[in-house]
MIRO-906490 format. One record per residue: residue number from 1; residue in three letters; x, y, z of N, C-alpha, C in turn. Coordinates in steps of 0.05 Angstrom, whole numbers, plus 32768, in hexadecimal, padded with zeros to 4 digits. Layout:
SITE NUM ala X Y Z X Y Z X Y Z
...
# end
This chain:
SITE 1 met 7E1B 808D 7F44 7E20 8072 7F4E 7E08 8060 7F47
SITE 2 ala 7E0D 8049 7F3C 7DF7 8037 7F35 7DEB 802B 7F4E
SITE 3 his 7DD1 8028 7F4E 7DC4 801B 7F65 7DC9 7FFD 7F63
SITE 4 leu 7DCB 7FF0 7F7A 7DD2 7FD4 7F7C 7DBE 7FC3 7F6C
SITE 5 ser 7DA4 7FCB 7F6B 7D91 7FBB 7F5E 7D95 7FBA 7F40
SITE 6 thr 7DA4 7FCD 7F34 7DAA 7FCD 7F18 7DC5 7FC1 7F12
SITE 7 ala 7DD4 7FBA 7F26 7DEF 7FB0 7F22 7DEF 7F92 7F20
SITE 8 ala 7E02 7F87 7F12 7E04 7F6A 7F0F 7E0B 7F5E 7F2A
SITE 9 pro 7E02 7F46 7F30 7E08 7F3A 7F4A 7E25 7F32 7F4C
SITE 10 leu 7E2F 7F30 7F65 7E4A 7F27 7F69 7E4D 7F0A 7F60
SITE 11 asp 7E65 7F04 7F57 7E6A 7EE9 7F4C 7E86 7EE0 7F56
SITE 12 val 7E87 7ECD 7F68 7EA0 7EC3 7F74 7EB2 7EB7 7F5E
SITE 13 gly 7EA6 7EAF 7F48 7EB5 7EA4 7F32 7EC8 7EB8 7F25
SITE 14 leu 7EC2 7ED2 7F2A 7ED3 7EE7 7F1E 7EEC 7EED 7F30
SITE 15 tyr 7EEE 7EDF 7F46 7F04 7EE5 7F59 7F1F 7EE1 7F4B
SITE 16 arg 7F2F 7EF6 7F4E 7F4A 7EF4 7F43 7F5C 7F08 7F52
SITE 17 val 7F72 7EFE 7F5B 7F86 7F0F 7F68 7FA1 7F07 7F5D
SITE 18 gly 7FB0 7F1A 7F51 7FCA 7F14 7F46 7FDE 7F0C 7F5A
SITE 19 ala 7FF4 7F01 7F51 8009 7EF7 7F63 8015 7F0D 7F75
SITE 20 glu 801B 7F24 7F68 8026 7F3A 7F78 8012 7F44 7F8C
SITE 21 glu 7FF9 7F47 7F83 7FE4 7F50 7F96 7FDF 7F3C 7FAC
SITE 22 leu 7FE0 7F22 7FA6 7FDC 7F0E 7FBB 7FF1 7F10 7FD0
SITE 23 ser 800A 7F14 7FC8 8020 7F17 7FDB 801C 7F30 7FEB
SITE 24 phe 8014 7F46 7FDE 8010 7F5F 7FEC 7FF9 7F5D 8001
SITE 25 phe 7FE3 7F51 7FF9 7FCD 7F4E 800C 7FD5 7F3D 8024
SITE 26 lys 7FE4 7F28 801F 7FED 7F17 8035 7FFF 7F27 8048
SITE 27 ser 8011 7F37 803E 8023 7F46 804F 8015 7F5C 805E
SITE 28 gln 8001 7F68 8051 7FF3 7F7F 805E 7FDE 7F76 8072
SITE 29 ala 7FCE 7F62 806A 7FB8 7F59 807B 7FC0 7F43 808E
SITE 30 gly 7FD7 7F37 808A 7FE0 7F22 809C 7FD1 7F08 809A
SITE 31 ile 7FC5 7F03 8082 7FB7 7EEA 807D 7FC7 7EDA 8068
SITE 32 asn 7FD3 7EC5 8070 7FE5 7EB6 805E 7FD8 7E9F 8050
SITE 33 asp 7FC1 7E96 805A 7FB3 7E80 804D 7FA2 7E8A 8036
SITE 34 asp 7FA6 7E7E 801E 7F98 7E88 8006 7F7A 7E87 8009
SITE 35 asp 7F6F 7E72 8014 7F52 7E6F 8016 7F47 7E83 802A
SITE 36 leu 7F55 7E88 8040 7F4B 7E9B 8054 7F4D 7EB7 8049
SITE 37 leu 7F62 7EBD 8039 7F65 7ED7 802D 7F4E 7EDC 8019
SITE 38 lys 7F48 7EC8 8009 7F32 7ECA 7FF6 7F18 7ED0 8004
SITE 39 glu 7F13 7EC1 8019 7EFA 7EC5 8029 7EF9 7EE1 8034
SITE 40 his 7F10 7EEB 803D 7F11 7F07 8048 7F0B 7F1B 8032
SITE 41 ile 7F18 7F18 801B 7F14 7F2B 8005 7EF7 7F2B 7FFB
SITE 42 leu 7EEB 7F13 7FFA 7ECF 7F11 7FF1 7EBC 7F1E 8005
SITE 43 asp 7EC3 7F1C 801F 7EB2 7F28 8033 7EB2 7F47 8031
SITE 44 val 7ECA 7F52 802D 7ECC 7F6F 802A 7EBF 7F78 8010
SITE 45 gln 7EC3 7F68 7FFB 7EB6 7F6E 7FE1 7E98 7F70 7FE4
SITE 46 ser 7E8B 7F5D 7FF2 7E6E 7F5E 7FF5 7E65 7F76 8004
SITE 47 lys 7E74 7F7F 8018 7E6D 7F97 8027 7E70 7FB0 8016
SITE 48 ala 7E85 7FB1 8006 7E8A 7FC8 7FF5 7E75 7FCA 7FDF
SITE 49 tyr 7E6C 7FB3 7FD5 7E5A 7FB4 7FBE 7E3E 7FBE 7FC7
SITE 50 leu 7E38 7FBB 7FE0 7E1F 7FC7 7FEA 7E20 7FE5 7FEA
SITE 51 val 7E38 7FF0 7FEF 7E3C 800C 7FF1 7E40 8019 7FD5
SITE 52 ala 7E51 800B 7FC5 7E59 8016 7FAB 7E5B 7FFF 7F97
SITE 53 pro 7E45 7FF9 7F89 7E44 7FE2 7F77 7E53 7FE8 7F5C
SITE 54 tyr 7E6D 7FED 7F5F 7E7D 7FF4 7F48 7E87 7FDB 7F3A
SITE 55 pro 7E8B 7FDD 7F1F 7E97 7FC6 7F11 7EB2 7FBE 7F1C
SITE 56 cys 7EC2 7FD1 7F24 7EDD 7FCA 7F2E 7EDC 7FB9 7F47
SITE 57 ile 7EC6 7FBC 7F56 7EC3 7FAB 7F6E 7EB9 7F90 7F66
SITE 58 arg 7EA6 7F8E 7F55 7E9B 7F74 7F4C 7EB0 7F64 7F3E
SITE 59 leu 7EC1 7F71 7F2E 7ED4 7F63 7F1D 7EF0 7F5F 7F2B
SITE 60 phe 7EF1 7F66 7F45 7F09 7F63 7F55 7F20 7F74 7F4B
SITE 61 ala 7F1A 7F89 7F3C 7F2F 7F9C 7F34 7F3A 7FAB 7F4D
SITE 62 phe 7F29 7FAC 7F62 7F32 7FBA 7F7B 7F49 7FAC 7F88
SITE 63 thr 7F4F 7F93 7F80 7F67 7F86 7F8D 7F81 7F8D 7F7F
SITE 64 glu 7F7F 7F9B 7F68 7F97 7FA0 7F59 7FA8 7FB6 7F65
SITE 65 leu 7FC2 7FB4 7F60 7FD5 7FC9 7F67 7FDC 7FD8 7F4E
SITE 66 arg 7FCE 7FEE 7F49 7FD2 7FFD 7F30 7FEB 800E 7F31
SITE 67 ile 7FF0 801A 7F48 8005 802E 7F4A 8021 8023 7F43
SITE 68 ser 8027 800B 7F4C 8042 8000 7F48 8046 7FF6 7F2C
SITE 69 thr 8031 7FF5 7F1B 8035 7FED 7EFF 803B 8004 7EED
SITE 70 gln 803A 801D 7EF8 803D 8035 7EE8 805B 803B 7EE4
SITE 71 pro 8063 8044 7ECC 807E 804C 7EC7 8088 8062 7ED9
SITE 72 ala 8076 8073 7EE3 807E 808A 7EF4 8080 8083 7F11
SITE 73 tyr 807B 8069 7F18 807A 8062 7F35 8095 8066 7F43
SITE 74 gln 80AA 805E 7F36 80C5 8061 7F43 80CC 807E 7F46
SITE 75 gln 80C4 808F 7F33 80C7 80AC 7F36 80B9 80B6 7F4E
SITE 76 ala 80A0 80AC 7F53 8090 80B4 7F6A 809E 80AC 7F84
SITE 77 leu 80A8 8093 7F85 80B6 808A 7F9D 80CF 809A 7FA2
SITE 78 lys 80DD 80A1 7F8D 80F6 80B1 7F90 80EF 80CD 7F9C
SITE 79 leu 80D9 80D9 7F93 80D1 80F2 7F9F 80CC 80EF 7FBD
SITE 80 gly 80BF 80D9 7FC4 80B9 80D4 7FE0 80D2 80D1 7FF1
SITE 81 arg 80E7 80C6 7FE5 8100 80C2 7FF3 8111 80DC 7FF4
SITE 82 glu 8111 80EB 7FDF 8125 8100 7FDC 811A 811C 7FDF
SITE 83 arg 8100 8121 7FDB 80F5 813C 7FDE 80E9 813F 7FF9
SITE 84 glu 80F3 8152 8008 80EA 8156 8023 80CC 815E 8023
SITE 85 gly 80BC 8150 8032 80A0 8156 8034 808F 814F 801C
SITE 86 ala 809A 813F 8009 808B 8139 7FF1 8070 812B 7FF8
SITE 87 ile 805A 8135 7FED 8040 812B 7FF2 8037 811A 7FDB
SITE 88 leu 802A 8103 7FE1 801E 80F1 7FCD 8000 80F1 7FD1
SITE 89 leu 7FF1 80F6 7FBC 7FD4 80F4 7FBD 7FCA 80DE 7FAA
SITE 90 asp 7FBA 80CC 7FB4 7FAC 80B9 7FA3 7F8E 80C1 7FA3
SITE 91 ile 7F85 80CA 7F8C 7F6A 80D4 7F89 7F59 80BF 7F7B
SITE 92 gly 7F41 80B9 7F87 7F31 80A3 7F7E 7F3E 8089 7F89
SITE 93 cys 7F44 8089 7FA3 7F55 8075 7FAF 7F47 805A 7FB5
SITE 94 cys 7F2C 805B 7FB5 7F1D 8043 7FBC 7F26 8037 7FD7
SITE 95 phe 7F2F 801E 7FD8 7F36 8012 7FF2 7F52 801B 7FFC
SITE 96 gly 7F62 8028 7FEA 7F7C 8031 7FF2 7F92 801D 7FED
SITE 97 asn 7F8E 800B 7FDA 7FA4 7FF8 7FD3 7FBD 8006 7FCB
SITE 98 asp 7FBB 801B 7FB9 7FD2 8027 7FAE 7FE2 8038 7FC2
SITE 99 val 7FD4 8046 7FD3 7FE4 8055 7FE7 7FF1 8042 7FFB
SITE 100 arg 7FE5 802B 8001 7FF2 8017 8012 800B 800C 8004
SITE 101 lys 800A 8008 7FEA 8021 7FFE 7FDB 8037 8013 7FDC
SITE 102 ala 8030 802C 7FD7 8045 8041 7FD7 8052 8044 7FF3
SITE 103 val 8042 8042 8008 804D 8044 8023 805F 802B 8028
SITE 104 ala 8056 8014 8020 8066 7FFB 8024 8080 7FFD 8015
SITE 105 asp 8081 800C 7FFF 8099 800F 7FEF 80AA 8027 7FF7
SITE 106 gly 80A1 8035 800D 80B3 8049 8018 80A9 8065 8018
SITE 107 phe 8092 806C 800C 8089 8087 800C 807F 808E 8029
SITE 108 pro 8089 80A4 8034 8082 80AA 8051 8064 80AC 8055
SITE 109 val 805A 809C 8067 803D 809A 806B 8031 80B5 8075
SITE 110 lys 8041 80C4 8083 8038 80DE 808E 8033 80F3 8077
SITE 111 asn 803E 80ED 8060 803B 8100 8049 8028 80F5 8033
SITE 112 val 8017 80E3 803A 8005 80D7 8027 7FE8 80DF 802C
SITE 113 leu 7FDA 80E6 8016 7FBE 80ED 8017 7FAF 80DA 8005
SITE 114 ala 7F96 80D4 800D 7F85 80C3 7FFC 7F69 80D0 7FFB
SITE 115 ser 7F5C 80CE 7FE5 7F42 80DB 7FE2 7F2F 80CA 7FD1
SITE 116 asp 7F16 80C9 7FD8 7F02 80BA 7FC8 7EE7 80C6 7FCE
SITE 117 leu 7ED5 80C2 7FBB 7EB9 80CC 7FBF 7EAA 80BC 7FD4
SITE 118 val 7EB1 80A2 7FD7 7EA3 8090 7FE9 7EB4 8089 8001
SITE 119 pro 7EB0 8096 8018 7EC1 8091 802F 7EBE 8075 803A
SITE 120 glu 7EA7 8068 8036 7EA4 804D 8040 7EB9 803A 8033
SITE 121 leu 7EC1 803F 801B 7ED5 802E 800E 7EF0 8030 801C
SITE 122 trp 7EF7 8048 8024 7F10 804C 8033 7F0F 803D 804D
SITE 123 asn 7EF8 8040 805B 7EF4 8032 8074 7EF6 8013 8071
SITE 124 leu 7EEA 8009 805B 7EEC 7FED 8056 7F09 7FE5 804E
SITE 125 gly 7F18 7FF8 8044 7F34 7FF2 803F 7F43 7FEB 8059
SITE 126 his 7F3C 7FF7 806F 7F48 7FF0 8088 7F40 7FD3 808F
SITE 127 asp 7F27 7FCB 8089 7F1F 7FAF 808D 7F2E 7F9D 807B
SITE 128 leu 7F31 7FA4 8062 7F3E 7F94 804E 7F5B 7F8E 8055
SITE 129 phe 7F69 7FA2 805F 7F85 7F9F 8065 7F8B 7F9C 8083
SITE 130 lys 7F75 7F9A 8092 7F77 7F95 80AF 7F8A 7FA9 80BD
SITE 131 asp 7F86 7FC2 80B6 7F94 7FD7 80C4 7F80 7FEB 80CF
SITE 132 thr 7F8A 8001 80DB 7F78 8015 80E7 7F83 8031 80DF
SITE 133 pro 7F73 8046 80E4 7F7D 8061 80DF 7F96 8067 80F0
SITE 134 glu 7F99 8059 8106 7FB1 805E 8117 7FC9 804F 810C
SITE 135 ser 7FC5 8036 8103 7FDC 8027 80F8 7FE3 802E 80DC
SITE 136 phe 7FD0 803A 80CD 7FD5 8043 80B2 7FCA 8060 80B0
SITE 137 pro 7FD9 8073 80BA 7FCF 808E 80BD 7FD0 80A0 80A4
SITE 138 val 7FC7 8096 808E 7FC5 80A7 8076 7FAC 80B8 8079
SITE 139 arg 7FAF 80D2 8072 7F98 80E4 8074 7F85 80DE 805D
SITE 140 phe 7F6C 80D6 8063 7F58 80D2 804F 7F45 80E9 804E
SITE 141 ile 7F3F 80F3 8036 7F2D 810A 8033 7F16 8101 8020
SITE 142 ala 7EFE 80FF 802B 7EE7 80F8 801B 7EDC 8110 800D
SITE 143 gly 7ED5 810C 7FF3 7EC9 8123 7FE5 7EC8 811E 7FC7
SITE 144 asp 7EB9 8130 7FBA 7EB5 8130 7F9D 7ECA 8141 7F91
SITE 145 ala 7EDA 8136 7F7F 7EEF 8146 7F72 7EE5 815D 7F61
SITE 146 phe 7ECB 815D 7F5B 7EBF 8172 7F4B 7EB1 8187 7F5C
SITE 147 asp 7EB2 8184 7F76 7EA7 8197 7F89 7EBD 81AC 7F90
SITE 148 pro 7EB9 81C5 7F89 7ECE 81D9 7F8D 7ED7 81DB 7FAA
SITE 149 ser 7EC5 81D5 7FBD 7ECD 81D6 7FD9 7EE0 81BF 7FE0
SITE 150 met 7EE0 81AB 7FD0 7EF2 8194 7FD3 7F0C 8198 7FC3
SITE 151 leu 7F08 819F 7FA9 7F1E 81A2 7F97 7F16 81B6 7F81
SITE 152 ser 7F20 81CE 7F83 7F19 81E3 7F70 7F2D 81E3 7F59
SITE 153 ile 7F24 81EE 7F43 7F36 81F1 7F2C 7F46 820B 7F30
SITE 154 ala 7F60 8209 7F2E 7F71 8220 7F31 7F8A 821D 7F20
SITE 155 asp 7F95 8233 7F17 7FAD 8232 7F06 7FC4 8226 7F16
SITE 156 pro 7FD5 8216 7F09 7FED 820C 7F17 7FFE 8223 7F22
SITE 157 leu 8009 821F 7F3A 8019 8233 7F46 8035 8233 7F3B
SITE 158 asp 8042 824B 7F3B 805E 824C 7F35 806F 8245 7F4D
SITE 159 ile 8088 8240 7F49 8099 8236 7F60 809A 824A 7F76
SITE 160 gln 809D 8264 7F70 80A0 8278 7F85 8087 827A 7F96
SITE 161 thr 806F 8279 7F89 8056 827A 7F99 8053 8261 7FAA
SITE 162 ala 8059 824A 7F9E 8056 8231 7FAD 8068 8230 7FC5
SITE 163 arg 8081 8239 7FC1 8094 8238 7FD7 808C 824C 7FED
SITE 164 ala 807F 8261 7FE6 8077 8275 7FFA 805D 826E 8008
SITE 165 thr 804F 8259 7FFF 8036 8251 800B 803B 823A 801F
SITE 166 pro 8032 823E 8038 8038 8229 804C 8029 820F 8045
SITE 167 val 8035 81F8 804C 8029 81DE 8049 8018 81D8 8061
SITE 168 pro 7FFE 81D2 805E 7FEE 81CD 8076 7FF5 81B2 8082
SITE 169 glu 7FED 81AE 809B 7FEF 8195 80A9 7FDB 8182 809C
SITE 170 leu 7FE5 816C 8090 7FD4 815A 8081 7FBE 814E 8092
SITE 171 ser 7FC3 8149 80AB 7FB0 813C 80BC 7F97 814D 80C2
SITE 172 thr 7F99 8167 80BB 7F83 8179 80C0 7F72 817E 80A8
SITE 173 leu 7F79 8173 8091 7F6C 817A 8078 7F50 816E 8076
SITE 174 thr 7F3D 817E 806C 7F22 8175 8066 7F1C 8178 8049
SITE 175 ser 7F2E 8184 803A 7F2B 8187 801D 7F47 8187 8011
SITE 176 leu 7F49 8185 7FF7 7F63 8185 7FEA 7F6E 81A1 7FE3
SITE 177 asn 7F5D 81B5 7FE4 7F65 81CF 7FDB 7F7D 81DB 7FEB
SITE 178 pro 7F7F 81D6 8005 7F96 81E2 8013 7FB2 81D8 800A
SITE 179 val 7FB3 81C1 7FFC 7FCD 81B7 7FF3 7FD3 81BF 7FD6
SITE 180 arg 7FC5 81D3 7FCC 7FC9 81DC 7FB0 7FE6 81E5 7FAD
SITE 181 gly 7FF3 81D9 7F98 800F 81E0 7F92 8023 81D1 7FA3
SITE 182 his 801A 81BE 7FB4 802C 81B1 7FC7 802E 8192 7FC3
SITE 183 val 801F 8187 7FB1 801E 816A 7FAE 8033 8161 7F99
SITE 184 ser 8046 8151 7FA2 805C 8149 7F90 8053 8132 7F7E
SITE 185 val 8041 8121 7F88 8039 8109 7F79 801B 8106 7F7A
SITE 186 ile 800E 8104 7F63 7FF1 80FF 7F62 7FEC 80E6 7F52
SITE 187 his 7FDE 80D3 7F5D 7FD8 80BA 7F4F 7FBA 80B9 7F4B
SITE 188 ala 7FB1 80B2 7F32 7F95 80B0 7F2C 7F91 8097 7F1A
SITE 189 ala 7F86 8082 7F25 7F81 8069 7F16 7F64 8065 7F12
SITE 190 ser 7F5C 805D 7EF9 7F41 8057 7EF2 7F2D 806D 7EFA
SITE 191 leu 7F36 8086 7EF6 7F25 809C 7EFE 7F1B 80AD 7EE7
SITE 192 phe 7F2D 80B6 7ED6 7F26 80C9 7EC1 7F10 80BE 7EAE
SITE 193 his 7F11 80A5 7EA8 7EFE 809A 7E95 7EE1 8099 7E9E
SITE 194 leu 7EDD 80A0 7EB8 7EC2 80A0 7EC2 7EB2 80B9 7EB9
SITE 195 phe 7EC1 80CC 7EAD 7EB5 80E6 7EA7 7EB7 80ED 7E89
SITE 196 asp 7EA6 8100 7E81 7EA7 8108 7E65 7EC0 811A 7E60
SITE 197 glu 7EC3 8122 7E47 7EDB 8131 7E3F 7EDE 814B 7E4F
SITE 198 glu 7EC9 815A 7E52 7ECB 8173 7E61 7ED2 816F 7E7E
SITE 199 lys 7EC6 815B 7E8B 7ECD 8156 7EA7 7EE9 814B 7EAA
SITE 200 gln 7EF2 813B 7E97 7F0E 8132 7E98 7F21 814A 7E98
SITE 201 arg 7F1B 815D 7E87 7F2C 8175 7E87 7F2A 8184 7EA1
SITE 202 asp 7F12 8187 7EAC 7F0F 8195 7EC6 7F1F 8187 7EDC
SITE 203 leu 7F1E 816C 7EDC 7F2D 815E 7EF1 7F4B 8161 7EED
SITE 204 ala 7F54 8160 7ED4 7F70 8164 7ECE 7F79 8180 7ED8
SITE 205 cys 7F69 8194 7ED3 7F70 81AF 7EDC 7F71 81B1 7EFA
SITE 206 ala 7F5E 81A5 7F07 7F5E 81A5 7F25 7F77 8197 7F30
SITE 207 leu 7F7E 8180 7F25 7F96 8172 7F2F 7FAF 8182 7F29
SITE 208 ala 7FB0 818F 7F11 7FC7 819F 7F0A 7FCC 81B5 7F1F
SITE 209 gly 7FB6 81C0 7F29 7FB9 81D5 7F3E 7FC4 81CA 7F58
SITE 210 leu 7FC1 81B1 7F5E 7FCC 81A5 7F76 7FEA 819F 7F73
SITE 211 leu 7FF2 819A 7F5B 800E 8190 7F56 8023 81A5 7F5D
SITE 212 ser 8037 819C 7F6B 804E 81AD 7F71 805C 81B5 7F57
SITE 213 pro 8064 81CF 7F54 8072 81D7 7F3C 8090 81CF 7F3C
SITE 214 glu 8099 81C3 7F52 80B5 81BA 7F52 80BA 81A5 7F3C
SITE 215 pro 80D0 81A8 7F2E 80D6 8194 7F18 80D6 8177 7F23
SITE 216 gly 80CA 8166 7F13 80C8 814A 7F1B 80AE 8142 7F27
SITE 217 ser 809E 8156 7F30 8083 8150 7F3B 8073 8142 7F26
SITE 218 val 8062 812F 7F2D 8055 811F 7F19 8039 8117 7F20
SITE 219 ile 8028 8118 7F0C 800D 810D 7F0D 800D 80F5 7EFA
SITE 220 phe 8004 80DD 7F04 8004 80C6 7EF3 7FEE 80B3 7EF9
SITE 221 gly 7FE9 80A1 7EE7 7FD3 808D 7EEC 7FCD 807E 7ED3
SITE 222 ser 7FB5 8072 7ED3 7FAB 8062 7EBC 7F8D 8062 7EBC
SITE 223 his 7F82 8061 7EA5 7F65 805E 7EA2 7F5F 8055 7E85
SITE 224 arg 7F46 8050 7E80 7F3E 8047 7E65 7F44 805C 7E50
SITE 225 gly 7F51 8054 7E3A 7F57 8065 7E24 7F53 8057 7E0A
SITE 226 ala 7F5F 8061 7DF5 7F5D 8055 7DDA 7F74 805F 7DC9
SITE 227 pro 7F7B 8050 7DB4 7F90 8059 7DA2 7F89 8073 7D95
SITE 228 arg 7F6F 8078 7D90 7F65 8091 7D85 7F4F 809B 7D97
SITE 229 thr 7F4E 80B5 7D9B 7F39 80C1 7DAC 7F1D 80B9 7DA2
SITE 230 glu 7F0D 80AE 7DB4 7EF2 80A6 7DAC 7EE0 80A2 7DC4
SITE 231 val 7EC6 80A2 7DBF 7EB3 809C 7DD3 7EA9 807F 7DCF
SITE 232 leu 7EAD 806F 7DE4 7EA6 8053 7DE3 7E8F 804C 7DF5
SITE 233 ala 7E7E 803A 7DED 7E69 8030 7DFF 7E75 801C 7E11
SITE 234 asp 7E6F 801E 7E2B 7E7B 800C 7E3E 7E66 8003 7E52
SITE 235 ala 7E66 7FEA 7E5A 7E52 7FE0 7E6D 7E5E 7FE0 7E89
SITE 236 ala 7E52 7FEF 7E9B 7E59 7FEF 7EB7 7E44 7FDF 7EC6
SITE 237 asn 7E49 7FC6 7ECD 7E35 7FB4 7ED8 7E1D 7FB3 7EC5
SITE 238 ala 7E06 7FBC 7ECD 7DEF 7FBA 7EBB 7DE9 7FD4 7EAC
SITE 239 thr 7DFB 7FE8 7EB0 7DF6 8003 7EA5 7E09 8008 7E8E
SITE 240 met 7DFF 8010 7E77 7E0F 8017 7E60 7E14 8035 7E60
SITE 241 phe 7E2D 803E 7E5C 7E32 805A 7E5B 7E48 805F 7E46
SITE 242 asn 7E49 8078 7E3D 7E5D 8080 7E29 7E76 8089 7E37
SITE 243 met 7E8D 807F 7E2F 7EA6 8084 7E3C 7EB8 8094 7E29
SITE 244 phe 7EBF 80AC 7E31 7ED2 80BC 7E20 7EEE 80B2 7E24
SITE 245 cys 7EFB 80A8 7E0F 7F15 809D 7E12 7F2A 80AE 7E03
SITE 246 his 7F3C 80B9 7E13 7F53 80C8 7E07 7F66 80B4 7DFA
SITE 247 ser 7F74 80BE 7DE5 7F8A 80B0 7DDA 7FA4 80BB 7DE6
SITE 248 pro 7FBB 80AE 7DE3 7FD4 80BA 7DED 7FD8 80D6 7DE2
SITE 249 asp 7FD2 80DB 7DC8 7FD7 80F5 7DBD 7FC5 810A 7DC9
SITE 250 ser 7FAB 8104 7DCC 7F98 8118 7DD7 7F9E 811D 7DF4
SITE 251 trp 7FA7 8108 7E02 7FAE 810B 7E1F 7FC6 811D 7E22
SITE 252 lys 7FDA 811A 7E11 7FF1 812C 7E12 7FEA 8148 7E0C
SITE 253 ser 7FD8 814C 7DF8 7FD0 8167 7DF0 7FC0 8175 7E06
SITE 254 leu 7FB0 8165 7E15 7FA0 8170 7E2B 7FB2 817C 7E40
SITE 255 trp 7FC6 816D 7E48 7FD7 8176 7E5F 7FEC 818A 7E57
SITE 256 asp 7FF8 8186 7E40 800E 8197 7E37 8004 81AC 7E23
SITE 257 gly 7FFD 81C4 7E2D 7FF3 81D9 7E1C 7FD6 81E1 7E22
SITE 258 asp 7FC8 81D1 7E32 7FAD 81D8 7E3A 7FAC 81DA 7E58
SITE 259 val 7FAE 81C4 7E66 7FAD 81C4 7E84 7FC6 81D3 7E8E
SITE 260 phe 7FDD 81CC 7E84 7FF6 81DB 7E8A 7FFE 81EB 7E72
SITE 261 ala 800D 8200 7E76 8019 820F 7E60 802B 81FD 7E50
SITE 262 lys 802C 8202 7E37 803C 81F1 7E25 8059 81F1 7E2E
SITE 263 gly 8064 81D8 7E31 8080 81D5 7E37 8089 81D4 7E54
SITE 264 val 8075 81D7 7E67 807D 81D6 7E83 807A 81BA 7E8F
SITE 265 val 806F 81A7 7E7F 806C 818B 7E88 8075 8178 7E72
SITE 266 arg 807D 8161 7E7A 8081 814B 7E67 806B 8137 7E6B
SITE 267 val 805E 812F 7E55 8048 811C 7E57 8050 8102 7E49
SITE 268 asp 804F 80EC 7E58 8053 80D2 7E4D 8039 80C3 7E4D
SITE 269 ala 8031 80B6 7E37 8018 80A8 7E36 8019 8092 7E21
SITE 270 glu 800E 807B 7E29 800D 8064 7E16 7FF3 8055 7E1C
SITE 271 val 7FEA 8046 7E08 7FD3 8034 7E0D 7FDD 8017 7E0F
SITE 272 arg 7FD2 8009 7E22 7FD8 7FEC 7E26 7FBE 7FDD 7E21
SITE 273 glu 7FC0 7FC9 7E10 7FA9 7FB9 7E09 7FA3 7FA4 7E1F
SITE 274 phe 7F89 7FA0 7E24 7F80 7F8B 7E36 7F65 7F81 7E2D
SITE 275 thr 7F5B 7F6C 7E39 7F42 7F60 7E31 7F2E 7F63 7E48
SITE 276 val 7F16 7F6C 7E41 7F00 7F6F 7E54 7EE7 7F64 7E48
SITE 277 lys 7EDB 7F50 7E55 7EC3 7F43 7E4B 7EC7 7F39 7E2E
SITE 278 asp 7EDE 7F2D 7E2A 7EE5 7F21 7E10 7EE8 7F35 7DF9
SITE 279 ser 7EEA 7F4E 7E00 7EEF 7F63 7DEC 7F09 7F71 7DF2
SITE 280 lys 7F15 7F7B 7DDC 7F2E 7F8A 7DDF 7F29 7FA6 7DE9
SITE 281 ala 7F39 7FAF 7DFC 7F37 7FCA 7E06 7F53 7FD5 7E0C
SITE 282 trp 7F55 7FEE 7E13 7F6F 7FFA 7E18 7F6F 800A 7E32
SITE 283 met 7F86 8009 7E3F 7F8B 8019 7E57 7F9F 802F 7E4F
SITE 284 leu 7F98 8048 7E55 7FAB 805E 7E51 7FBC 8061 7E6A
SITE 285 val 7FD6 805D 7E67 7FE9 805F 7E7D 7FFA 8078 7E79
SITE 286 trp 7FFB 8089 7E8D 8006 80A4 7E87 8013 80B1 7EA0
SITE 287 ser 8022 80C6 7E9A 802E 80D6 7EAF 8032 80F2 7EA5
SITE 288 val 8030 8106 7EB6 8034 8122 7EB0 8048 812C 7EC4
SITE 289 thr 805F 8134 7EBB 8076 813C 7ECC 807D 8159 7EC9
SITE 290 arg 807F 8168 7EDF 8087 8184 7EDD 80A5 8185 7ED5
SITE 291 leu 80AB 8197 7EC3 80C7 819B 7EBA 80D4 81B3 7EC8
# end
């Protein structure tokens, strides 16, 4: 984590909230006046930036609803409606925008998990959306996804083993390991690109171990990618770092035949072009579905 003294200062001129997000914030936080809502978001942003001076917080990316822009989102909601006890995990959840969107769209709140390295951001999410752990009872689990006590790497379970393993009470969880083989939907937005190629593979293997082997179970999300696999220099506030960017082809090869045995998953992946700091960049949008 970058120290605040090395991070670029907050800039109210960067404030941007999309139309869909604006409507969502109003409905969730109960603030209908645009100016008051802006003041509220800026207040939470300033508190969050003291704790975690991330570019996504400075650039207001934290206001975006990533999950509902994904092609696999409707599949995820369908699992929530139709599969008994289907669990949804949002890993790297930050304030919890995406789990709130999924719950608002019908995914059972009692079956939702959220996890992030920085618990203060989840707590500030309650401030941002003006709710409480009682009114929004999603189980939040703080921890490092690369800490084996939080999330260990394990081979994906077969259906017989998963069905024979009891599902723990989610409200008692202090790590993700007890739900290995039981998570029907895993969402990961703006997460994988934070790590080098080896750690991206480790994270993929760890998440694969959590995924239910039932057909239709899905891991999906989006992060920085490229039309061809490459390492790009990227500026995070005042810190420059090298970002390993998978292409759609390399991402498919990673999951189908490496993380999972060949042919047991379908991988969909595409790059979407966008502009950042007046330069062209790409977002890799993807899903991995058990067959």
